[in-house]
Every structure is written in C-alpha cells, then in structure tokens.
C-alpha positions as CSV (number, residue, x, y, z in Angstrom):
1,G,86.3,72.7,133.3
2,D,86.4,76.4,132.8
3,D,88.2,78.7,135.0
4,P,85.5,80.4,137.4
5,I,84.4,83.7,136.3
6,E,85.2,86.7,138.7
7,Y,81.8,88.2,139.6
8,T,81.6,92.2,138.8
9,G,77.8,93.0,138.2
10,G,75.4,94.9,140.4
11,R,74.2,93.3,144.0
12,D,70.6,94.1,143.7
13,A,68.3,91.3,141.8
14,S,68.4,93.0,138.8
15,G,72.3,93.4,138.3
16,I,72.9,90.0,138.8
17,V,70.5,89.2,136.1
18,A,71.7,91.3,133.7
19,W,75.4,90.4,134.7
20,L,74.2,86.2,133.9
21,E,72.5,87.2,130.5
22,K,75.6,89.7,129.6
23,K,78.1,86.4,130.6
24,T,75.5,83.6,128.9
25,G,74.7,85.4,125.8
26,P,75.5,87.5,123.1
27,P,77.4,91.0,124.4
28,C,74.7,92.6,122.5
29,I,71.4,91.9,121.2
30,Q,69.9,92.9,117.5
31,I,66.3,94.6,117.0
32,S,64.7,95.6,114.2
33,N,61.7,97.5,114.9
34,K,60.9,100.8,117.1
35,K,57.9,99.5,119.4
36,E,61.0,96.5,120.1
37,L,63.1,99.5,120.8
38,D,60.7,101.6,123.1
39,K,59.8,98.5,125.1
40,L,63.7,97.5,125.7
41,I,64.6,101.4,126.8
42,E,61.3,101.4,129.6
43,E,62.1,97.9,130.8
44,E,65.7,98.5,131.0
45,G,65.5,102.4,132.0
46,I,69.1,102.8,130.1
47,I,70.3,100.9,126.8
48,V,73.2,101.9,124.9
49,V,72.8,101.7,120.9
50,G,74.8,101.4,118.1
51,F,73.7,102.2,115.0
52,F,75.6,100.2,111.8
53,D,75.7,99.1,108.4
54,D,77.9,96.3,108.9
55,V,78.4,95.2,112.3
56,A,82.0,93.6,111.2
57,S,83.4,96.6,110.9
58,E,86.1,98.4,112.7
59,N,83.5,100.6,114.8
60,G,81.2,97.6,115.1
61,K,83.9,95.5,116.3
62,L,84.7,98.5,119.0
63,F,81.1,98.7,120.0
64,E,80.8,94.8,120.6
65,R,84.0,95.1,122.9
66,M,82.9,97.4,125.2
67,A,79.5,95.6,125.4
68,E,81.1,92.8,126.4
69,Q,83.6,94.7,129.1
70,D,80.4,96.6,130.4
71,D,78.6,94.2,133.0
72,I,75.8,96.9,133.9
73,R,74.5,98.5,131.0
74,K,72.4,96.8,127.8
75,Y,73.9,96.8,124.6
76,V,71.8,96.9,121.3
77,V,72.6,96.9,117.5
78,I,70.3,98.6,114.9
79,M,71.0,98.1,111.5
80,S,67.3,98.9,110.0
81,R,67.4,101.6,107.8
82,V,63.5,102.7,109.1
83,I,65.1,103.2,112.5
84,M,67.9,104.8,111.6
85,K,65.8,107.4,109.7
86,E,63.3,107.8,112.3
87,T,66.4,108.6,115.1
88,K,68.1,110.4,112.6
89,A,70.6,108.1,113.0
90,K,73.7,107.1,110.4
91,D,76.3,104.5,110.4
92,S,78.6,104.2,113.2
93,T,75.9,106.6,115.2
94,I,76.2,105.6,119.3
95,I,73.2,107.1,121.4
96,V,72.7,106.0,124.9
97,F,68.7,106.1,125.0
98,K,66.9,106.3,128.9
99,N,63.3,106.8,130.4
100,F,64.6,109.8,132.6
101,D,66.5,113.0,132.7
102,E,67.7,113.6,128.7
103,K,65.7,110.6,126.9
104,Q,68.9,110.1,124.0
105,T,72.1,111.6,123.9
106,E,74.5,111.2,120.7
107,Y,77.9,110.5,120.7
108,S,79.4,113.5,119.1
109,G,83.1,112.8,120.1
110,E,86.3,111.0,118.4
111,Y,86.2,107.6,118.0
112,K,88.1,106.1,120.7
113,E,87.4,103.5,123.3
114,E,88.3,105.9,126.4
115,H,86.3,108.7,125.4
116,L,83.3,106.4,124.4
117,V,83.5,104.3,127.5
118,K,83.7,107.9,129.6
119,F,80.8,109.5,127.5
120,I,78.0,106.0,128.3
121,Q,79.3,105.9,131.9
122,Q,78.6,110.1,132.4
123,T,75.0,110.1,130.3
124,S,74.0,106.9,131.6
125,R,73.8,108.3,135.1
126,P,70.9,110.6,136.7
127,N,71.5,114.3,136.9
128,I,70.9,113.7,140.8
129,F,70.9,110.3,142.3
130,E,68.4,109.5,145.0
131,F,70.5,108.4,147.9
132,S,70.1,104.5,148.9
133,Q,72.3,101.4,149.2
134,E,72.0,100.5,146.0
135,N,72.5,103.3,144.4
136,A,75.7,103.9,146.8
137,E,77.1,101.3,144.4
138,K,76.4,103.0,141.4
139,I,77.8,106.5,142.9
140,V,80.8,104.6,143.0
141,Q,80.9,103.3,139.5
142,S,80.4,106.8,138.3
143,G,84.5,106.8,138.5
144,L,84.2,110.8,139.9
145,E,85.7,111.6,143.4
146,N,83.3,114.8,144.3
147,L,80.1,114.4,145.1
148,L,77.8,117.1,145.8
149,F,75.0,116.4,148.4
150,I,72.0,118.1,148.9
151,L,70.1,117.2,151.9
152,S,66.7,117.8,152.3
153,D,63.3,116.5,153.1
154,K,61.6,114.6,150.2
155,Q,58.0,116.1,152.0
156,D,58.6,119.4,151.9
157,K,56.6,121.6,149.9
158,N,59.8,123.3,148.3
159,H,61.5,119.8,147.6
160,A,60.5,120.6,143.7
161,E,62.1,123.5,143.3
162,R,65.0,122.8,145.2
163,I,65.7,119.8,142.4
164,K,64.6,122.0,139.4
165,Q,67.1,124.8,140.8
166,A,70.3,122.1,141.3
167,T,69.2,119.8,138.0
168,P,70.7,122.7,135.3
169,V,74.0,123.0,137.7
170,A,74.0,118.9,137.9
171,K,74.3,118.8,134.2
172,E,76.7,121.6,133.6
173,F,78.9,119.7,136.4
174,K,78.5,116.4,135.1
175,E,81.8,115.8,133.9
176,K,83.2,116.4,137.3
177,V,80.7,116.3,140.2
178,V,77.8,113.3,140.8
179,F,75.2,114.9,142.8
180,V,73.2,113.1,145.2
181,H,70.1,113.9,147.4
182,I,69.5,112.4,150.6
183,D,65.9,112.4,151.9
184,T,66.6,113.7,155.6
185,K,62.9,112.9,156.7
186,S,64.3,109.2,157.0
187,D,66.2,108.2,160.0
188,E,67.9,105.6,157.9
189,F,70.4,108.0,156.8
190,N,71.2,109.3,159.8
191,D,75.0,108.1,160.2
192,L,75.6,109.2,157.0
193,I,74.1,112.5,157.6
194,E,76.3,113.2,160.7
195,H,79.2,112.0,158.9
196,L,79.1,114.5,156.3
197,G,79.1,117.0,159.2
198,V,75.5,118.0,159.0
199,K,72.7,118.5,162.0
200,K,69.3,117.4,160.8
201,D,68.0,119.7,163.5
202,K,69.1,123.3,162.6
203,D,71.3,122.8,159.1
204,V,68.8,121.0,156.7
205,P,67.9,122.3,154.1
206,T,71.7,122.6,152.6
207,F,74.0,121.2,150.9
208,M,77.8,120.1,150.7
209,I,80.9,118.5,148.7
210,F,82.8,115.4,149.7
211,N,85.7,114.4,148.5
212,L,86.0,110.8,148.4
213,E,89.9,110.8,147.5
214,G,90.6,112.8,150.2
215,S,87.7,112.4,152.6
216,K,87.2,115.9,152.9
217,K,84.0,118.0,153.8
218,Y,83.0,121.4,152.2
219,H,80.6,123.6,153.5
220,P,79.3,126.4,152.4
221,E,78.1,129.9,154.0
222,N,75.2,130.4,151.9
223,K,72.9,126.7,152.1
224,N,70.3,128.5,149.4
225,I,70.0,125.5,147.2
226,K,69.5,128.2,144.2
227,T,70.9,127.6,140.7
228,G,73.5,130.3,141.3
229,N,74.3,129.5,144.6
230,L,75.2,126.1,143.7
231,R,77.7,127.3,140.6
232,I,79.3,129.4,142.6
233,F,80.6,126.8,145.3
234,I,81.0,124.4,142.9
235,K,83.0,126.7,141.0
236,D,85.1,127.4,144.0
237,Y,85.7,124.1,145.3
238,L,86.9,123.3,141.6
239,D,89.2,126.2,141.4
240,G,90.4,125.6,145.2
241,K,89.4,128.1,146.8
242,L,87.1,126.6,149.3
243,K,88.4,125.0,152.6
244,P,87.9,122.0,153.8
245,I,85.8,121.2,157.7
246,L,87.0,118.6,160.3
247,K,88.8,115.1,159.7
248,S,86.6,112.1,158.3
249,A,85.0,110.1,161.5
250,E,86.7,106.9,162.6
251,L,85.1,103.5,161.4
252,P,82.9,102.4,164.3
253,E,83.6,98.5,165.3
254,D,80.0,98.0,164.5
255,W,79.5,99.7,160.7
256,D,78.5,97.1,158.9
257,S,75.5,95.9,161.6
258,K,73.3,98.1,160.4
259,P,70.5,98.1,158.2
260,V,72.1,101.1,155.8
261,K,75.8,100.9,156.9
262,V,77.9,103.6,158.3
263,L,79.5,105.5,155.2
264,V,83.1,106.7,156.2
265,S,85.9,107.4,153.7
266,S,87.5,104.4,154.4
267,N,84.4,102.3,154.1
268,F,82.5,104.3,151.7
269,K,84.2,102.0,148.6
270,K,83.7,98.6,150.8
271,I,79.9,99.0,151.1
272,A,79.5,100.4,146.9
C-alpha cells in the first residue's frame, strides 16, 4: 500500500478535520461568488485567497504549492471578475481574510515563496492571543521566539482598556514579538504564571517577555500596561538593553499529569 503520511495538523477536532480535508481533497478550493466567500470567512476564521486570471500560471502554481504545504489554513482560488472588482483585486493578488482583528490584508511584497509564507503566518495570527492549551500550539507555530505576556484578570473593569492600549504595539512589533494574554482570574494557569516569575497576589496586572530560545524572562520596572510603556520596553529588549531575571524552572516529574501542563522552557515545544 501507500506509505503512511505523518500527521502535522492541529490537535483539536477542527485541526484534525482541516488536516484530513487537506490531505484527501484538492489543496485549494475555487469559489465564484461573494456570498460564498463571506460564508467561508465566517466559518473558517482565516482563509488565504489567491486571485488569478490563469491558475496554471507560474504564480498560480506557486499558490497551489503553498496550499499543499500548509496544514493549518484553507486556501481559495478566485477567478471571478465580479469578486475581483468588489475586493479591488487583480491577477496574482493574495489576500488573507479573517473574521477578527484586521478583516483583510493584501500582500504587497515580492512574489517569492519564503516572503509569502512569512506574510501568511504573520497576518493569520491574532494581534493578541488569549492563552489556552489549544493556542499554545499556535503560538509556537508563529515561528517567533519572543513572547510578550500580559497577565491580568479578564473580569477586571480595566481589562478592555489594557487590551486597547496593547493592541497598537502588538501590531507594530508583529514581525518580532507574539503578544499573549493570560487570564489570572483562572487557577488553570497558575503553574505557567509561577514559571514566568509572576506572583498573582502582588504583581498582577503586569506584563513580561519570555524568550523561548534562551528560556529567559524579562520583567519591567514599570508595570503599567500602556501603549508608550510597552513600546519602550520592547524596544529596549530588542536593542539588548534589558537583563533577564532568574533561571528557567526545572521540569517537574509530573509536568504532564495536570489538566493544563506545566510550561517550562524545556517542554514548551513538546506540549505545543
């Protein structure tokens, strides 16, 4: 029989279904009306759309090849002049459509695979992740090593304002830093919060940077979750002006026995 294919999709139900559809069906689907496009965006959350006069063109083949290699996102080909006009697209335009954050982002760079892949990865992810077991995997798949954690109670009356303050900075540094919010109201993430060197009873609300590559933690002197303060902190970090605190925690023997596994540098990529 045929050789088995290694599973490389998501670990939740929707990820498994998406992977099976990708491996058993065509890499791209074609749609021909705007209503169908809108429905697909709402259902999928994220879709990558290529507009082509000829799908057999060099750019069309490149798009299909990227679709074959991407086990996470759904790729769509549109040849309809009507939809092209409505979306202001032309031949070889690539747009990432989402039902959150920026609803559509058009690629404007050089038509090279590595640049397109990076663009799709970057624009597909939310400006700020809400931390969960499922999202831990997506955070790692971003390909970035710098995670900025915002730690606060989602039920706090100031929560929405904090996210509003952080969003422009998350967008500004999206190529270099992944923003992640952790809800400190829940006890589910206590192990992770402790590992990050944050004390719920006296530090929260706060923010910090965790570097996956070196397992290093960077805490701010000024904990205010404000646009200007966050921007200065990230710039100083990227410029190498900040000093990390403490060493990474040792990996506990029972790290994988709890509902949300203990997250330390040595196992972050294992669980995600």
